[in-house]
Phi, psi and omega in degrees: 000135182288158179300320181296315179298320178299317180296314180295319178297321177296317179298321180291331190299340180296338179295321177294315180299318185290340181298338179298339184283349177302330182262001181285135179286160186298328179299313179290322182300322183259005180286124177300146179295334169195169184307126178080006181250175182287158175268173175303315179303314182293324179293317178298317178297319178300313179297318179297319182297320179290323175300315180297325178299315179297317181297314188277322187240312188295304183293317175302323178298315179296319180295335176274000181087014179257172173270173177269133174244111180276145177286169174301130188297310187299310179296324180292319177295324180299326177298316180294317180297318178298319180298318180298331181261008187280353185108356175300136181288156177302313182297321179293317179297319179293321176298314180296317179299309181298317181296320180293316179296317180294322176298316179296318179297320178295318177300316178298315180300317180293334182291328180085156187299317183300315179293320180295330182268350183298131178299137178224177172251151174233116185053037177085352181267140178271332184244142175293128181293340182273324186248340183076006180266155179297142174290145170208168175302318181297318180293326178292321177296320176297322175296320178296324177297316177297320178298314176304312183298319177303311182288326176300316179297318178299313182296314181297324179295314181290323178293327177295321179293326178294316180296316181298315182291335182263000180285145176295149182276000000 
């Protein structure tokens, strides 16, 4: 299996992981990961929002020969958090999240390895400030995988505390 296919498959795998939330009660679904932080619902919406940004703006910009310009994070994240609290059902949000992630993965697969590895700019920068390596769609997807993992760990930690507190003594 090629490295690119492995990366896309890893990126896709969060859809399987997120399906566990279909059985989560609303109290746990909307419980913040910690005081003043986002809930599982808001995090799922947040991940979906960034996927949609790549589909709608980022990848088309690269296909036109331009770089990706990401919006300011806090206001953009606030849109996702508001959507999660808008009354959208948990099942609908999970369906939308999975469909968006799968659409993005299909788009990545269709782009091909050469395009995915082609150096691009992100917010005008050629190199990732964390790794010093050139930006590419593939490197951004790898960053998104790390971002997914960060949020998965946060969610799993808070859900574990809910399970521990609700276990019989």
